[in-house]
N, C-alpha and C positions, 0 to 999 in steps of 0.2 A: 504495500500500500504504500529502468524498465521502459520499454518501448511504448510509445503512445498506442492505445488500442481503441478502436471504434466499437460502439455497441454491437454485439454480435451474439447470435445464439451459439452456444458451445457445440462443437461437433457431436455427432450422434453418440459417441462413446461417453459423452458427459451430459447427455439429456436423460434425465432419470424418470422412470416410472416406478414409484417407490412402493406401490401396493400391487399384489398379484391378483390375477383373474378378475372376477366381477367386482371385487372391492376397488381395484384400480379404475375400472370403468365408471364406477359410481362416485369416485372420490372427487373432492374439490380440487380444481386446478389452480396452482399458485406458481407464479413466475418470480424467481429470486434473482436479484442482482448482486454481483460481487465484483471485486476488482480483478482478481486473478493474477496479482502481481505482488503479493505480500506474504511470502513464506515465513514461517511454517503455517500461517493462518489460512491463506488462500493463494493458490498458484495455478496458472494455466500451463500445463505441460506441453512439450513439443508435439505430442500426439493428439492434442485437443482436449484431453481430460482435465477436469478440475480436481485438485487435491488440497488437503489441508484441514486444520482444526475447524475453521468456519464451515467448510463444506460438509464435513462429517457431522457436525452439530446440526446443520440445516437438514441434512438427510434424516437424521434421527427425529427431529421435530416433525418433519413431514410424515414419517411413519406413525408417530404418536397421534398426529392430527388426522390420520387416514386420508392424506392429501396426495395428489399427483403433482409432483414438483419438477419444474425445469429451471435451468440456470442460464443466465446471460452474463457476459462480462462487460464492464463499463469503466472508462477512465475515472480515476478518483475525483478529479475536479468537477466532473459533470454528473456524479452519481446521484446526488440529491435532486437536481433538476430533472434527471431522467425518471426518478421515482415519481415526482410530482406530475410529470408528463404522462404517467401511466405506461411507461415502457416495461415496468415490472411492478410487482405488488409489495415487495419487501427487500430490504438491503441487509444481507448478512456478510459483513466485510470489516469486522473489527472496528466498527464505528462507535466512538465514545459518546455517551449520553451527556451532552453539555447544554447549558441554558441557551446558547446561541442556536444550536441545531434544533432545540425544542420549539423555537419560534417558527420553524419551517415544517417539521415532521413530528410524528409521535414515535415513541419507542416502547418496545417490550421492556420487561425487567432485564437486568444485566444477565449475561451468560458467561462473562469472565471479566477480570479486572487485574491488570498488570501495570507497572510503572515505567517511567522513562529511564534512559541511561545515556552515557556519552562514551563513544569509542574513539580512539586515536591510533595512529600508526605505532608499531612496536618500538620504533626508535625515536618517538616523539619526546621532546623536552618538557611537554606539559605534564605536570604531576598533580595539579590542583583543579578540580572541576567546579570551583566556585566562580562567581562572576569576576572576581578579582584575578583569579588564576587564568581565566579565559580572555581577559581584556587584551584587545589588539589581535586576537586570533580569529581565523575564519572558522565558522561553524555551519555545517551543512545540515539540511532537514528537508523532508518532503513537504511541499507547499500544501496549504489548506488542511493542515493536521493540528491536533492538539500539541504535538511536539514542536512544530514551528511556532505556534502561539506562545508556548512556554519559553522557547529560546528568545523570542522577541521581548517577552516581559521580563525575563530574569538576566539575560546576557546582553544588556544594552550596549556594552562597550566592545562586543564582538562583532565581526562582520558576518552577518547572516546571509548564507547562500541557499536559495530555495531551488528544489528539483522536482520535476513532475512525478518521479517514482524513486524508491530506494536504490534501484539498480544504478542510476546516475550518480548518486552521492557515494555509493560504495566504490564505484570506479574512481571517482575523484579523490577520495581519502586514500585509497590504495596507491594511487599514482602521485600523491603529494600535492594535489591541486587544492585541497582544503585541509585545514589543520585537524579538524575533529568533526564528528557527526553525532546527531541526537535522534533517537527513535525509541520504540518500545524495547525494553530490556530483553524480552524473549526473542524478538525479531533479530536484534543485534547479536545476542548470544548464539542463536542458531546459525547465523551467518559466519561467526568467528570459528565455528567448527568445520566449515567447508574449506576447500582448497583456496578459493578466492578470498576467504576471510583470514587466511594465514598471515596477511600483512599487518594485522591490527590486534588491538587488545582492548578489553573493557576498562575504561578509566574509572568509572564510578556509576553505580545505580543511584538515581536521584529520587528524592521524595516528591511524589506527585502533588500538584496543587488542585484540590477538588474544584475550585472555581474555573480552572482551565481544563483539567482532564476529566471532570465529571465524576460519575459514580461507577464507571465501568463501561464495557462495550455492550451495546444492546442491538436489537433488530429494529431498524427504522421502517415505519409504515406511513402511508399518507395521513395527513391530519384528518381526524374524524373517523378513521377506519377502526372503530372500537371492537368490532367483531373479530377481526384478524388479530388485533393486539391481545385480546382476551384469550384466544386460542393459543397464541404463541406463549403467553405467560403460563398458561396451564401446562403446555407441553414442556416448557423449561423446567417447571417444578416436577413434572412426572419423570423426566429422564435423570434429574438429580436424585430422585427418590428410588428409582428402580435399578440404578447402577450403570445405565447406559452412558451417562455423562462421564463417570469415572473411567469406564472402558475407553472412551475416546480420549479423555485427558491423558491417560497413561500411555496411549499410543504415541503421543507427541512429546510429553513433558514428564519430568521427574518430580514435579511438585504440583499442587492443586492451583490451577490458574484462576479458579473462581474468585479467590480472594475474600477479604473480610467484608 
């Protein structure tokens, strides 16, 4: 949450009919929008399939709701306008529930909550992730995110560089074109374990600001779609209770990302 992507229906391998037989035929049809460029939460693979925690959670919720769900991908900057324009019915894309977004869309209850972190090259002279320690340094972030908002609010003396997707900032920090980057601690930690992330290290996990980061990631729906919101809330509670959430969580993470 990377190459610019147009709104597109994911290839047949990623178009899901989540209920079998007559149950599928009778099930409610829901179109889910996601970014497809924010691993390990959501990622569009080379073969056209969507993978990640967000995607697996969405599938589990659709099964719980007895709904037939399909997925489409959408660039992050346009994902809320696309929802409002009815290109899909819900956004499952690690979107934080914030007061600013609540002015435009409604949200389900949270389905996970993780904080921000800063990553620097392994040979970086930066040792202090405070505003003072980052003064005069360039700091990369994905645009239109809570993390870019946090950087703008707290690192006023840093040069903030904004990128359409994390792929671009990862490339720049790896090649020394930006001094540090900020994003979700899980996203950054996952990247550091890859070959491309071998360039860099986690400088510090930061304390989230609830006014900026909100109360966690939720599923966005159009304003006034109370029926879908209620179904999603009930389904989230159900998969938390029946063990499906833990099964998906443990597939991706070594700790509970649901948070406090």
